[in-house]
N, C-alpha and C positions, 0 to 999 in steps of 0.2 A: 144488235148483234149482226155482224156481216160475215158470211161464210165465203171464202175465196177458194174454190176448188182448183183454180188454175194458177194459184200462187207459185207452186213449185212443181206441178206436173201437168202434162198434157192430159186432156180428157180422153175418154175411151176411143174416140174416132181420130186418133193421131197415128201417123205412120212415118217412119224415116228409113231411108235406104242409104247406107254408108258403104263405100268400097274401100278395101284395104289392100295395099301392095307393099310387101308380100303379106300373106296371111300370118297371124301371130303364131310363133313356133311352139307355144306351150301345148298345142293340141296334137303335136306330131311325135316323131319317134324318140324313144329313149334307149339307153344301152340295154343289151340283152341281159335277161335275168336267169338264163340257163336252167329251165325247169325240166328235169328228167329227160334231157336230150331234146326237149322242145323249147322253142323260143317265142316269147311274146314281145315284139318290139313295141314299145310304148305301153307295155303291160303293167307298169307300176301304177295300179289303180289308186293306191293310197296317195301318191303324188297328184294324180288327177282329181282325187276327192278334195285335196287342198285347193286345186285350181278351180274346181267348180264352185266351191264356197267363196273363193275370191271373186268369181264371176257374180255370185249371188250378192256380193257386197255392193255391186252397182245398183241393185234393185232395192236395197234397204235404205238408201239415202235419198230423200226427196230432191230431185234435180231435173231441171228443164232439159239439160243437154243429153241425158241418158234416159229420159222418160219413155222415149220410143226409139229403139236402136236396132239396126240390122247390119251384120257384117257378112260379106260374101266371101266364100272360098274362091280365090282367084283361079285355082286350077279347074274346078268343076262348075262354078257358078252357083252352087248350092250354099245356103246360109251356114256359116260356121257358128254364128251366134246371133240370136234375135231376142229382143225383150220389149215389153211394154209395161207401163206403170200408170196407175190411176190413184190420185190422192187429193187430199185437201187439208186445210187447217184454219182455225179461227180462234179469236179471243172472245170470251163470253161478254165482257163489257169493260168500260174504263173503271167502273166502281169495283168490279170483281174481275181482275185481269188474268183469269185462268186461261191458259192457251192449250188447245187440244189439236192433235194432228194424227193422220193415219194414211197409210198407203197400202195398196194391194198390187202385186207385181207377178208377172210370169216371164220366164226366160227359157231359152233352149240353147244348149251347148252341144256341139257335134264333134267330139274328138274322134280320130280314126286310129284303130289299133291294127297291127299286122301279126297274125298268128302263123307260126312256121313249125313244121315237124322235122326240119333239116333238109327235106327234099323239095317241098313246095311252100309257097307263102300265100296266105289268104287274108285279104283286107277284112276287117271287122268294123264297118261304119257303125257308130253308136249315136244315140240321141238321148241326152239327159235333160229332162224337163224339170224346171225349178219353179216352185210356187212359194211365195213369201208374203207375209204381212208385217208391217211395222207400225207401232203406235208411239206417240210421244205426248208427254204431259209437261207443260212449262208454266212459267209465270212472267208477266210483263212488268219490268221495272222502268217506269217512264223517266227518261233523262230530260227531255224537253217536250213541248207539245207535239212535236212530229217524230221524235226519236225514241225508240224503245230498245232496252237491253233485255234479251229473253234467254235464260238458261232452260234447256229441255232435257228430260230423261227419256231415253228411247229403249224400246224392247222389240225384239223381232222373233218370229216363229216361221219356219219354212220346211219344205221337203224337196229333196232331189230324187227323182225316179228315172230309171233307165227303161226304155221301151224296146230295147233290142232283144230279139229271140235268136240266140246263138245256136247254129246248127249242132246237132248232137255229135257229128263227126269231130267237130272242133272241141266240144266239151269232153269227149272221150279221150282225145289225144293230149289235151292240155289240162292237167290236173292242178289247177291253181285256185286257191280259195279266193284270191282277189278277183280272178276272172269271173267267178260265179256271180259277182255283183252285177256284171254287165247284162246277165240274163234276167231281165225284169226285176232287178234289184232296186233298193231304195235306201236312203238315209234321211233322217230328220235333223234339223238344225235349229238352234236357238241363238239369240244374240242379245247383248245388253250394252249400254253405253249412253252417250249423251251428245248434245249439241249446244253451242253458244252462238247466239244470233244477235246482230245489230239490225234493226228494222226501221227504215226511214220512210214515212208516209206523209207526203206534202200534197194535200188536196185543195185546189182552188177552182173557181168557176171556169176559168179559161184554160186550165191545164191540171194534170195530176201526175205526180212523180212518186214512184216506188223504187226503193233501193234496199237490197237485203244482202248482208255479208254473213256467211254461215260457216262454222267449223264443226265437223262431225267426226266422232270416233266411236265405232261400234265393233265389239268383239263377237265373232261368230264361231260356234263349235257344234259339231255333229253329235247326235246321240241316237241310240236305238238303231233301227234299220235291219236290212236282211242279211248283212254280213258283218260280223264283229271285226273282220280283218280290214274293213274299209271305214276308216274314221278320218276326219279332217278338221282343220281350223283355219281361220283367216281373220283379218282385221280390216274393217271398212273405215278408212281415214280420208277425209275429203275437205277441201277448202273451196268454197264457191262464192261468186259474186253475181247477183242478178239485178237487173235494172229495167224499168219500164216507164215510158212517157206516153201519156194519153192526152189528146186535145181535140176539140170539135173540128170537124171537116167543113162546116158550113151547111151540110145537108141535115135533114130532119127525117125521122121515122119513129113511129109509135109515140108521137107527141114529145120526143126528146131528141137532142142533137146526136148525130152519128159521129163517133169519135174514131180517129185513126190511132193506131197503136204502134210504137217503136219499142223494140225489146232487144236487150243484149245480156248474155250470160257467159261466165267463164268458170270452169271447174278444173281444179288440180287434184290429182289423186296421189295418195301416199300409201305406205304399207303394202298389204297384199294386193290392193287394187291397182297399184302403179305398174304399168307395163303388161298386165296380164292379157289385155286385148291389143297390145301393140302401141299404146299411147299413154302418156301421163297427163295430158291436158286436152280439154275440148272447149271450143268457143262456139257460141250460137248467136246468130243475128237474125232478128225477126221483124216482120212488118205485117200489119193486119188492120181489121176494122172491128168496132165494138158497137152493138146495139143495146140501148138502155130501155128496158121494159118496166121500170119501177113505177110508172104511172098507173099501170094496170094491176088488178088484184091477183097476181100469179106469184108462184114461189120464186121463179127465176127473175132476178133483177137485171142481169147483164149477160150477154152472150158474145163471145169473142171467137174470131177465126184468124189464125196467125200462120203465115208461111215462114219457116225458119231455114236458114242455111247453117249447117253444122260442119266444123272442120277442126282438124288436129293433125298430129304427125302421121302421115300416110293415110289420113282419113278425111273424107269429105262427103257431103250428101245434103239432101233437103227433106223437110218434113212439113206436114200440114196438121195443125193442132186446132181442135175445137174445145172450148172451155166455157163454163158458166159460173156465175156468182149468185149467191142467195142473199 
């Protein structure tokens, strides 16, 4: 059995910084809702609950391009969105090809609301923290010795929590049940769906090739929470292509060849995920080195460090990923 924690996600020590020009408009103003003479611009929290679940959809799908992602607000320099993801997957054996995968993810989404009593306006910067976990169970149908077709059933559980403490003066002036969610409110979310994967693994002494084509469709819906007025839903739909080439560098370490790694990935987003962060596609190009420690009696058999350049519509950045295989 070979466990590949880095197959679809950067390990915990991965970081990416992407700049967006302009910032995605979903986090900004909406039409006035005219609440008792008071106005909350962007105060339709139900709409933003849908948006934050759409943002959560990026964390539910195992994906190299968004496993570590930060988007800056061009006006302030503060992050408008940030996420990181840790995950892995493995097939038990060729004789019993049960496939298991799992991811844990955290993201932060910072929409800005403007509260007004008609005389003055006050910005309400918010911070919604999202925690989610996704598991998958699949089965490998071997087409050739190197090619596998893998259907996967996925399930997701997560929580969105607001850590804003809205001033009492604002709470007293704006009597909106939706706004109360912003004051340390939360909602829970569940998701279900599946993935179809074509996995090509061509391993030889002088080189190794991995190619994975994956289509994922997961439906997310909120439940429970601190405010019944704030409920949302979203669909995570994604098509991704991931490729990796590994070959010896000619150097040796730990009694094994040191390999260089070339990696490429492309992700296209559909449904609620499309455009919610200002782009529909992301491309990742990476280069790195891999150490093989399988000669020694330790759990970790391979360790990889990869530098990636990520780009898309109005988006570009770099990341450093560390990953291990068992």
